[in-house]
MIMARDO-376587 format. One record per residue (C-alpha): residue number from 1; x negated, y, z negated. Coordinates in nm, 2 decimals, always signed. Each point is the difference from the previous one (the first is absolute). Layout:
<vexros>
<vexro num="NUM" x="X" y="Y" z="Z"/>
...
</vexros>
This chain:
<vexros>
<vexro num="1" x="-1.01" y="-0.56" z="+0.92"/>
<vexro num="2" x="+0.36" y="-0.02" z="-0.12"/>
<vexro num="3" x="+0.06" y="-0.19" z="-0.32"/>
<vexro num="4" x="+0.07" y="-0.37" z="+0.08"/>
<vexro num="5" x="-0.03" y="+0.04" z="+0.38"/>
<vexro num="6" x="-0.24" y="-0.29" z="+0.02"/>
<vexro num="7" x="+0.26" y="-0.23" z="-0.16"/>
<vexro num="8" x="+0.25" y="+0.00" z="+0.28"/>
<vexro num="9" x="-0.17" y="-0.26" z="+0.21"/>
<vexro num="10" x="-0.07" y="-0.25" z="-0.29"/>
<vexro num="11" x="+0.33" y="-0.18" z="+0.06"/>
<vexro num="12" x="-0.05" y="-0.06" z="+0.37"/>
<vexro num="13" x="-0.18" y="-0.34" z="-0.03"/>
<vexro num="14" x="+0.29" y="-0.14" z="-0.21"/>
<vexro num="15" x="+0.26" y="+0.13" z="+0.25"/>
<vexro num="16" x="-0.19" y="-0.18" z="+0.28"/>
<vexro num="17" x="-0.02" y="-0.32" z="-0.20"/>
<vexro num="18" x="+0.37" y="+0.01" z="-0.07"/>
<vexro num="19" x="+0.07" y="-0.07" z="+0.36"/>
<vexro num="20" x="-0.11" y="-0.36" z="-0.04"/>
<vexro num="21" x="+0.07" y="-0.06" z="-0.37"/>
<vexro num="22" x="+0.33" y="-0.16" z="-0.10"/>
<vexro num="23" x="+0.15" y="-0.15" z="-0.31"/>
<vexro num="24" x="-0.27" y="-0.07" z="-0.27"/>
<vexro num="25" x="-0.26" y="+0.17" z="+0.22"/>
<vexro num="26" x="+0.20" y="+0.32" z="+0.01"/>
<vexro num="27" x="+0.06" y="-0.02" z="-0.37"/>
<vexro num="28" x="-0.38" y="-0.04" z="-0.05"/>
<vexro num="29" x="-0.06" y="+0.29" z="+0.23"/>
<vexro num="30" x="+0.22" y="+0.22" z="-0.22"/>
<vexro num="31" x="-0.20" y="-0.10" z="-0.31"/>
<vexro num="32" x="-0.33" y="+0.08" z="+0.18"/>
<vexro num="33" x="+0.13" y="+0.34" z="+0.12"/>
<vexro num="34" x="+0.12" y="+0.12" z="-0.34"/>
<vexro num="35" x="-0.33" y="-0.11" z="-0.15"/>
<vexro num="36" x="-0.23" y="+0.15" z="+0.27"/>
<vexro num="37" x="-0.21" y="+0.29" z="-0.11"/>
<vexro num="38" x="+0.09" y="+0.33" z="+0.17"/>
<vexro num="39" x="+0.34" y="-0.12" z="+0.13"/>
<vexro num="40" x="+0.28" y="+0.24" z="-0.14"/>
<vexro num="41" x="+0.24" y="+0.01" z="+0.30"/>
<vexro num="42" x="+0.21" y="-0.31" z="+0.07"/>
<vexro num="43" x="+0.31" y="+0.11" z="+0.20"/>
<vexro num="44" x="-0.14" y="-0.12" z="+0.33"/>
<vexro num="45" x="-0.07" y="-0.34" z="-0.14"/>
<vexro num="46" x="+0.35" y="-0.01" z="-0.16"/>
<vexro num="47" x="+0.16" y="+0.06" z="+0.34"/>
<vexro num="48" x="-0.20" y="-0.27" z="+0.17"/>
<vexro num="49" x="+0.24" y="-0.27" z="+0.13"/>
<vexro num="50" x="-0.17" y="-0.30" z="-0.16"/>
<vexro num="51" x="-0.02" y="+0.19" z="-0.34"/>
<vexro num="52" x="+0.37" y="+0.10" z="+0.03"/>
<vexro num="53" x="+0.09" y="-0.37" z="+0.04"/>
<vexro num="54" x="-0.13" y="-0.06" z="-0.35"/>
<vexro num="55" x="+0.31" y="+0.19" z="-0.13"/>
<vexro num="56" x="+0.23" y="-0.28" z="+0.13"/>
<vexro num="57" x="-0.22" y="-0.28" z="-0.13"/>
<vexro num="58" x="+0.11" y="-0.13" z="-0.34"/>
<vexro num="59" x="-0.35" y="-0.12" z="-0.07"/>
<vexro num="60" x="-0.19" y="+0.31" z="+0.10"/>
<vexro num="61" x="+0.25" y="+0.29" z="-0.04"/>
<vexro num="62" x="-0.16" y="+0.11" z="-0.33"/>
<vexro num="63" x="-0.32" y="+0.09" z="+0.19"/>
<vexro num="64" x="+0.20" y="+0.23" z="+0.23"/>
<vexro num="65" x="+0.16" y="+0.16" z="-0.31"/>
<vexro num="66" x="-0.34" y="+0.04" z="-0.15"/>
<vexro num="67" x="-0.13" y="+0.17" z="+0.31"/>
<vexro num="68" x="+0.30" y="+0.24" z="-0.01"/>
<vexro num="69" x="-0.10" y="+0.11" z="-0.35"/>
<vexro num="70" x="-0.36" y="+0.07" z="+0.11"/>
<vexro num="71" x="+0.13" y="+0.19" z="+0.30"/>
<vexro num="72" x="+0.26" y="+0.22" z="-0.16"/>
<vexro num="73" x="+0.04" y="-0.05" z="-0.37"/>
<vexro num="74" x="-0.18" y="+0.01" z="-0.34"/>
<vexro num="75" x="-0.14" y="-0.23" z="-0.27"/>
<vexro num="76" x="+0.33" y="+0.06" z="-0.20"/>
<vexro num="77" x="+0.19" y="-0.15" z="+0.29"/>
<vexro num="78" x="-0.22" y="-0.30" z="-0.01"/>
<vexro num="79" x="+0.05" y="-0.05" z="-0.37"/>
<vexro num="80" x="+0.38" y="+0.01" z="+0.04"/>
<vexro num="81" x="-0.02" y="-0.28" z="+0.27"/>
<vexro num="82" x="-0.30" y="-0.18" z="-0.14"/>
<vexro num="83" x="+0.19" y="-0.33" z="-0.07"/>
<vexro num="84" x="+0.08" y="-0.04" z="+0.37"/>
<vexro num="85" x="-0.33" y="+0.12" z="+0.14"/>
<vexro num="86" x="-0.35" y="-0.16" z="+0.02"/>
<vexro num="87" x="-0.24" y="+0.08" z="-0.28"/>
<vexro num="88" x="-0.25" y="+0.28" z="+0.07"/>
<vexro num="89" x="-0.37" y="-0.04" z="-0.02"/>
<vexro num="90" x="-0.20" y="+0.26" z="-0.19"/>
<vexro num="91" x="-0.10" y="+0.17" z="+0.33"/>
<vexro num="92" x="+0.36" y="+0.00" z="+0.12"/>
<vexro num="93" x="+0.12" y="+0.15" z="-0.33"/>
<vexro num="94" x="-0.26" y="+0.28" z="+0.02"/>
<vexro num="95" x="+0.10" y="+0.08" z="+0.35"/>
<vexro num="96" x="+0.37" y="+0.01" z="-0.07"/>
<vexro num="97" x="-0.07" y="+0.23" z="-0.29"/>
<vexro num="98" x="-0.21" y="+0.22" z="+0.23"/>
<vexro num="99" x="+0.29" y="+0.01" z="+0.25"/>
<vexro num="100" x="+0.24" y="+0.08" z="-0.29"/>
<vexro num="101" x="-0.23" y="+0.29" z="-0.10"/>
<vexro num="102" x="+0.03" y="+0.14" z="+0.36"/>
<vexro num="103" x="+0.38" y="-0.02" z="-0.02"/>
<vexro num="104" x="+0.00" y="+0.19" z="-0.33"/>
<vexro num="105" x="-0.25" y="+0.26" z="+0.13"/>
<vexro num="106" x="+0.23" y="+0.06" z="+0.31"/>
<vexro num="107" x="+0.28" y="+0.08" z="-0.24"/>
<vexro num="108" x="-0.17" y="+0.24" z="-0.24"/>
<vexro num="109" x="-0.34" y="+0.17" z="-0.02"/>
<vexro num="110" x="-0.06" y="-0.03" z="-0.37"/>
<vexro num="111" x="+0.02" y="-0.36" z="-0.14"/>
<vexro num="112" x="+0.00" y="-0.03" z="-0.38"/>
<vexro num="113" x="-0.21" y="-0.29" z="-0.13"/>
<vexro num="114" x="+0.29" y="-0.13" z="-0.20"/>
<vexro num="115" x="+0.22" y="-0.02" z="+0.31"/>
<vexro num="116" x="-0.27" y="-0.19" z="+0.20"/>
<vexro num="117" x="-0.08" y="-0.24" z="-0.29"/>
<vexro num="118" x="+0.37" y="-0.09" z="-0.03"/>
<vexro num="119" x="+0.06" y="-0.05" z="+0.37"/>
<vexro num="120" x="-0.33" y="-0.17" z="+0.08"/>
<vexro num="121" x="+0.01" y="-0.21" z="-0.31"/>
<vexro num="122" x="-0.34" y="+0.11" z="-0.12"/>
<vexro num="123" x="-0.06" y="-0.01" z="-0.38"/>
<vexro num="124" x="-0.29" y="+0.24" z="-0.04"/>
<vexro num="125" x="-0.09" y="+0.35" z="+0.13"/>
<vexro num="126" x="-0.35" y="-0.14" z="+0.08"/>
<vexro num="127" x="+0.14" y="-0.27" z="+0.23"/>
<vexro num="128" x="+0.23" y="+0.26" z="+0.17"/>
<vexro num="129" x="-0.28" y="+0.24" z="+0.07"/>
<vexro num="130" x="-0.21" y="-0.28" z="+0.14"/>
<vexro num="131" x="+0.28" y="-0.10" z="+0.24"/>
<vexro num="132" x="+0.04" y="+0.37" z="+0.11"/>
<vexro num="133" x="-0.37" y="+0.04" z="+0.05"/>
<vexro num="134" x="-0.02" y="-0.32" z="+0.20"/>
<vexro num="135" x="+0.28" y="+0.14" z="+0.23"/>
<vexro num="136" x="-0.19" y="+0.32" z="+0.04"/>
<vexro num="137" x="-0.31" y="-0.19" z="+0.11"/>
<vexro num="138" x="+0.21" y="-0.20" z="+0.24"/>
<vexro num="139" x="+0.09" y="+0.33" z="+0.17"/>
<vexro num="140" x="+0.37" y="-0.04" z="-0.04"/>
<vexro num="141" x="+0.07" y="+0.28" z="-0.24"/>
<vexro num="142" x="-0.17" y="+0.31" z="-0.13"/>
<vexro num="143" x="+0.06" y="+0.18" z="-0.33"/>
<vexro num="144" x="-0.13" y="+0.10" z="-0.34"/>
<vexro num="145" x="+0.02" y="-0.19" z="-0.32"/>
<vexro num="146" x="+0.10" y="+0.23" z="-0.28"/>
<vexro num="147" x="-0.09" y="-0.18" z="-0.32"/>
<vexro num="148" x="+0.09" y="+0.30" z="-0.22"/>
<vexro num="149" x="+0.36" y="+0.02" z="+0.14"/>
<vexro num="150" x="+0.01" y="-0.38" z="+0.05"/>
<vexro num="151" x="+0.11" y="+0.02" z="+0.37"/>
<vexro num="152" x="-0.12" y="-0.05" z="+0.35"/>
<vexro num="153" x="+0.02" y="+0.30" z="+0.23"/>
<vexro num="154" x="+0.05" y="-0.11" z="+0.36"/>
<vexro num="155" x="-0.17" y="+0.19" z="+0.28"/>
<vexro num="156" x="+0.06" y="-0.22" z="+0.30"/>
<vexro num="157" x="+0.12" y="-0.35" z="+0.07"/>
<vexro num="158" x="+0.04" y="-0.23" z="+0.30"/>
<vexro num="159" x="+0.36" y="-0.08" z="+0.10"/>
<vexro num="160" x="+0.18" y="-0.33" z="-0.02"/>
<vexro num="161" x="+0.21" y="-0.19" z="+0.25"/>
<vexro num="162" x="+0.36" y="+0.11" z="+0.02"/>
<vexro num="163" x="+0.30" y="-0.25" z="+0.03"/>
<vexro num="164" x="+0.19" y="+0.03" z="+0.32"/>
<vexro num="165" x="+0.32" y="+0.08" z="-0.18"/>
<vexro num="166" x="-0.17" y="+0.30" z="-0.16"/>
<vexro num="167" x="-0.12" y="+0.16" z="+0.32"/>
<vexro num="168" x="+0.34" y="+0.17" z="+0.07"/>
<vexro num="169" x="-0.01" y="+0.17" z="-0.34"/>
<vexro num="170" x="-0.36" y="+0.11" z="+0.06"/>
<vexro num="171" x="+0.09" y="+0.15" z="+0.34"/>
<vexro num="172" x="+0.29" y="+0.18" z="-0.16"/>
<vexro num="173" x="-0.23" y="+0.14" z="-0.27"/>
<vexro num="174" x="-0.25" y="+0.10" z="+0.27"/>
<vexro num="175" x="+0.27" y="+0.18" z="+0.20"/>
<vexro num="176" x="+0.12" y="+0.18" z="-0.31"/>
<vexro num="177" x="-0.36" y="+0.10" z="-0.08"/>
<vexro num="178" x="-0.05" y="+0.11" z="+0.36"/>
<vexro num="179" x="+0.31" y="+0.21" z="-0.01"/>
<vexro num="180" x="-0.09" y="+0.15" z="-0.34"/>
<vexro num="181" x="-0.35" y="+0.08" z="+0.13"/>
<vexro num="182" x="+0.13" y="+0.16" z="+0.32"/>
<vexro num="183" x="+0.24" y="+0.22" z="-0.21"/>
<vexro num="184" x="-0.28" y="+0.09" z="-0.23"/>
<vexro num="185" x="-0.23" y="+0.09" z="+0.30"/>
<vexro num="186" x="+0.27" y="+0.21" z="+0.15"/>
<vexro num="187" x="+0.05" y="+0.18" z="-0.33"/>
<vexro num="188" x="-0.38" y="+0.06" z="-0.03"/>
<vexro num="189" x="-0.01" y="+0.13" z="+0.36"/>
<vexro num="190" x="+0.28" y="+0.24" z="-0.07"/>
<vexro num="191" x="-0.17" y="+0.12" z="-0.32"/>
<vexro num="192" x="-0.33" y="+0.04" z="+0.19"/>
<vexro num="193" x="+0.18" y="+0.21" z="+0.28"/>
<vexro num="194" x="+0.17" y="+0.21" z="-0.27"/>
<vexro num="195" x="-0.34" y="+0.05" z="-0.18"/>
<vexro num="196" x="-0.16" y="+0.09" z="+0.33"/>
<vexro num="197" x="+0.27" y="+0.25" z="+0.08"/>
<vexro num="198" x="-0.02" y="+0.14" z="-0.35"/>
<vexro num="199" x="-0.38" y="+0.04" z="+0.02"/>
<vexro num="200" x="+0.03" y="+0.17" z="+0.34"/>
<vexro num="201" x="+0.26" y="+0.24" z="-0.13"/>
<vexro num="202" x="-0.22" y="+0.06" z="-0.31"/>
<vexro num="203" x="-0.30" y="+0.07" z="+0.22"/>
<vexro num="204" x="+0.21" y="+0.24" z="+0.21"/>
<vexro num="205" x="+0.13" y="+0.18" z="-0.30"/>
<vexro num="206" x="-0.35" y="+0.03" z="-0.15"/>
<vexro num="207" x="-0.13" y="+0.14" z="+0.33"/>
<vexro num="208" x="+0.28" y="+0.25" z="+0.02"/>
<vexro num="209" x="-0.05" y="+0.10" z="-0.36"/>
<vexro num="210" x="-0.37" y="+0.05" z="+0.06"/>
<vexro num="211" x="+0.06" y="+0.21" z="+0.31"/>
<vexro num="212" x="+0.25" y="+0.21" z="-0.19"/>
<vexro num="213" x="-0.24" y="+0.04" z="-0.29"/>
<vexro num="214" x="-0.28" y="+0.10" z="+0.23"/>
<vexro num="215" x="+0.22" y="+0.25" z="+0.17"/>
<vexro num="216" x="+0.10" y="+0.16" z="-0.34"/>
<vexro num="217" x="-0.36" y="+0.01" z="-0.11"/>
<vexro num="218" x="-0.10" y="+0.16" z="+0.33"/>
<vexro num="219" x="+0.27" y="+0.26" z="-0.04"/>
<vexro num="220" x="-0.10" y="+0.07" z="-0.36"/>
<vexro num="221" x="-0.36" y="+0.03" z="+0.11"/>
<vexro num="222" x="+0.09" y="+0.25" z="+0.28"/>
<vexro num="223" x="+0.21" y="+0.21" z="-0.24"/>
<vexro num="224" x="-0.29" y="+0.00" z="-0.25"/>
<vexro num="225" x="-0.24" y="+0.12" z="+0.27"/>
<vexro num="226" x="+0.24" y="+0.27" z="+0.11"/>
<vexro num="227" x="+0.04" y="+0.11" z="-0.36"/>
<vexro num="228" x="-0.38" y="+0.00" z="-0.05"/>
<vexro num="229" x="-0.04" y="+0.20" z="+0.32"/>
<vexro num="230" x="+0.26" y="+0.25" z="-0.11"/>
<vexro num="231" x="-0.17" y="+0.04" z="-0.33"/>
<vexro num="232" x="-0.33" y="+0.07" z="+0.17"/>
<vexro num="233" x="+0.16" y="+0.26" z="+0.23"/>
<vexro num="234" x="+0.16" y="+0.17" z="-0.30"/>
<vexro num="235" x="-0.33" y="+0.01" z="-0.18"/>
<vexro num="236" x="-0.18" y="+0.14" z="+0.30"/>
<vexro num="237" x="+0.26" y="+0.27" z="+0.03"/>
<vexro num="238" x="-0.04" y="+0.11" z="-0.37"/>
<vexro num="239" x="-0.38" y="+0.01" z="+0.05"/>
<vexro num="240" x="+0.05" y="+0.24" z="+0.29"/>
<vexro num="241" x="+0.23" y="+0.23" z="-0.20"/>
<vexro num="242" x="-0.25" y="+0.00" z="-0.29"/>
<vexro num="243" x="-0.27" y="+0.13" z="+0.24"/>
<vexro num="244" x="+0.21" y="+0.30" z="+0.11"/>
<vexro num="245" x="+0.06" y="+0.10" z="-0.37"/>
<vexro num="246" x="-0.38" y="+0.03" z="-0.05"/>
<vexro num="247" x="-0.03" y="+0.28" z="+0.26"/>
<vexro num="248" x="+0.29" y="+0.21" z="-0.12"/>
<vexro num="249" x="-0.13" y="+0.08" z="-0.34"/>
<vexro num="250" x="-0.31" y="+0.16" z="+0.15"/>
<vexro num="251" x="+0.21" y="+0.23" z="+0.21"/>
<vexro num="252" x="+0.22" y="+0.09" z="-0.29"/>
<vexro num="253" x="-0.31" y="+0.09" z="-0.21"/>
<vexro num="254" x="-0.11" y="+0.24" z="+0.27"/>
<vexro num="255" x="+0.34" y="+0.16" z="+0.00"/>
<vexro num="256" x="+0.00" y="+0.02" z="-0.38"/>
<vexro num="257" x="-0.34" y="+0.19" z="+0.01"/>
<vexro num="258" x="+0.15" y="+0.29" z="+0.20"/>
<vexro num="259" x="+0.25" y="+0.12" z="-0.26"/>
<vexro num="260" x="-0.27" y="-0.01" z="-0.27"/>
<vexro num="261" x="-0.23" y="+0.22" z="+0.22"/>
<vexro num="262" x="+0.28" y="+0.24" z="+0.06"/>
<vexro num="263" x="+0.06" y="+0.03" z="-0.38"/>
<vexro num="264" x="-0.37" y="+0.08" z="-0.05"/>
<vexro num="265" x="+0.01" y="+0.27" z="+0.27"/>
<vexro num="266" x="+0.30" y="+0.16" z="-0.15"/>
<vexro num="267" x="-0.16" y="+0.00" z="-0.34"/>
<vexro num="268" x="-0.30" y="+0.19" z="+0.14"/>
<vexro num="269" x="+0.22" y="+0.26" z="+0.17"/>
<vexro num="270" x="+0.18" y="+0.07" z="-0.33"/>
<vexro num="271" x="-0.33" y="+0.05" z="-0.18"/>
<vexro num="272" x="-0.10" y="+0.25" z="+0.26"/>
</vexros>
C-alpha cells in the first residue's frame, strides 16, 4: 500500500458536515477537523462554501486563517500570526509540527536536528526524535534517524495540499521537467543507437579479422605441408642414389682384379 493512501478519505465526513454548518458551527467544525486523528489534508474543506464564509466574518475569520495554516503552511507561520489566531491544543500543536516536518522533508532529503529543533520549537533532541518516530508510526513519512550525524534522512513522505496560486508554477516546473526528460531520453536513445552501430561494426571487423587470420593460417599450413613433402621427396631421391653407389664398387673391384692377374702372368713369363 502506498504511504498515506488510507488518509485521503479521512476528511470526507467533515466536508459533508460543512454543507449544513454555518457561523459558530462551521468554526467548531474547523477545530474538530484540525484535531481529528489521521486528517492531514484540508484543501477540500477550505474550499467548502460555508467554510469560505468564515473569512468574511469578523467573529470567526481567525478560524479560517487557522485552517489555511494547517492546509498549506508550517508551525513557524502560526507563531508569526499567533496573536490573531486561536490558541492550539496539544494535539493540534503536534499535528501542525507533523505537517511542518512534511513540508521540510519535501524540500530536502537530509534534515539536521538543529534545523528541525529551531523551526519546530523543540528544545531537546529526545523530544524531536519522539515527534519524528510518531510521524513514522502514523505512516506519513519514512526515514532514518542518524543519531551520530544528528540528522533525519528522509526516504519518503506524503504530499501536502497546494495553494491554487501555486498550481501554475508547479505546472511550469512539470513542463520544464518533462521537456528536460524528453531531451535526456532522446540523447540516451541516440547514444544507444550509436553504441549499437559501433558494436555491430566491431563484430563485423572481428569477424573479418578472424576470417583473414584463418586464411593466413591455412595458407601457412599448406606451404608447410608442401615444404615437408618436398623434403620427403628429396630424401627419397638421395636414398635411391646411395643404393646405386653400393653396386658400382663391386664391379670396379672385379675390374681392378684383371690388371693384377695380368701382372702375375707377365712375371711368370719373364721367369721362364
